[in-house]
Steps between C-alpha positions, in 0.01 A plus 500: 500500500826440317543603138789376294585646162613256236615496134580810290400799718631370832632843598163650415323252722745571787446872466124441517541327831759745640280797401211348685708411808628861530150623569352524847332161485383600152275780638684788337524609138796344319684594185604209279754595234615217274723712270832434674449125457462506127814432297384620159285777357234240407485368849496846650199577289332172591551532875459876543219612722335823600593582863218497746372836614675622817160595641372145477453355842352162566552518874124525561437198280759266651255220568582219264797682346751217508818416313285303254277799433805723458657249257194497273472875527862541397450266207202705379680833540797355305267426210441130556139428399475118548597258771491125440459323836494154647384570855454264793557444871824700487323813385254630760637855477506491119138378486393763747666777299332379177158505664560846652609640163212350305254668735675830544690578180411242229588742222844584637637150562672232290262250344539182705494182290458173693723227357459150643845414364822691550611430143181655370566810711857564388426409139212752485729775643766391247258520208367839613849642525611366163227705330517819709854504636347573843570242771207388710489336843479133605431398860557142617581299813852468626675164483312266262291776353815683397659179372198440283592820312823342384436442134305831475803688635717306252275602210485861605874511560587355158247733338639799694152579632460714814268358768442600861486192722402515868526192721279574797471329841378561851797479740259439795401165346834366387868534560687561177870408521741744343785327312835659440752362256863598538636678189819683408298783357149609404398712202163609363439616143205531266485381142535842345819576696649158424440531123628858503819390668547221249440725198736767637771239560469354151512848344810588699694182421681545165567131462131418521378778271763402243401133515133586447586669170609167357287409197436147635249642753301670229509174301375300800214751550394482136506119516269497803259731328497277192431185708215674676341626178531155342326340794218750497462437129472123557228546758298746293522268198333213684178420306171584667312207641153406380204554737475128583868453588631491858702794620869503606688778686739596218217571262312706758810713550549537125157654465591763761827618347333748264446737796814417700705788357273760663695633803387351832234284337672185626620498862714225650639479850864426408545280803454125553234512769216331314142612544595869505230589250212380723527812716700724265220507237268644764752767592557584133123536443459719811782725390371532142150573632637783712698645210215465256259665736735794557565537125137428396606207282308188401568201734761250381436124481769337715565131434704255706639200303637242745587132504313276736815429699566863569133570561479230768825598669393847620165485682265531199185495711634789703563714191162410346321588822674837518406571139135422575480682835652820365356458150824513310404376149772300331509208252702199615600232250630185666698274263431155649752238388462290813790618713852644499711441188803716577645251754498226238671725247775602737555139617538383144757772434715369787427130451422454129537122532358473849197320640292814467482451126267202544332606825140615521401837640373318808839335552682831502224660709402770255152377409181684598274227372216465567508874438285745694205662331651852482190646352293374796772618740462856371128501574537316829765739623266786435226323696289415192321189380711278278422491133715510189276504197627742236220747539443820693210349696489598868630848410472599864813290577804726510758241390419256217705188433515330159682180385613456137701246295487611137588807304130567427401476865785728600399757239143495625616534861717803411200668339305448819794631700510818291138562582516402867838638609560797268143626473316383815798527733473151646752220546558191288724196504553277197656163552670367191550122502815384313 
């Protein structure tokens, strides 16, 4: 089996593999020390491990002790508690190791979360790490499986979120070409080192430090703050709609601003890979549940607010199925305006007098009409009978889907969500037609 490390902790992944390969076919005890690979005190603390006992000998238990088993074992001993996987025909050794561990040491093994979509897997790991600061593992196929992680890697990279990614294959079944690109030089650096170097350089350059003292920069900063505060004031001042009126996205956001100044109450990916929240909300909820259990705190209600375009773009049925299978209770609010609107906005900025100004959504290929029944999708993805009446009938169903159009219907649905998600610990999706 070949294991390739990708993204932030590449050196860590390589040391995993090298540590395993140094053993006598993985039959002897090994000592994995990640401290030399960390470039900051925070990372040293994150990746530090307790060395294995010198007396530990697995030579008599070598049957089934493969590179895959050693990889998972190393992850667990390094403090990684979850592994989000998309397994298949490339992963016989991985599957075997998972089965072996579940039978022999289920309480000393990362929790394996099956993700039918790669984007769900990496987004869940991303969301978990954003809450805890502890990177978790993602295992996918090589080639197209790894490529499917693209926007997830982009989101994590822009958000500076650490994630372990392993692209796994069986070299007996396929020949993987190794490409080499000629370069004048090669350098590797982590974000912390890069930022430190930039800050040190700026501090040491008198011309830069002198320029930064110019009052115009303080004036610009104050102007930006004023513009932001004015915009927030405009949104908050929007009059409340009556119960019978139809909803629109801006007024939904305005109602949520009262709580938005609480630290970490509003999490955004920071990248442009849409659909991030489908999986990230599950990772956030998992992480909060772990923290709340350890600190004996009341469970938090975690809500995902997502447009229908983003929701459709990132394997929604996969994320909903994972939520149901592993009973991760979250509230999802899908704002259904019939498709993508951002492409039209950007096109109009570039071509304000262009044909797009009179074109329909179908003409510019951004329409989702006729729109899916997202409420029914939630229940279908969880393997349940379809039904979207605004009641709590069929309380045995783990995910409930509701469809609303007016303020009054939305308010009623939120009351049901508070009961179902926050108190009963079950999932719910509310589709808001706009």
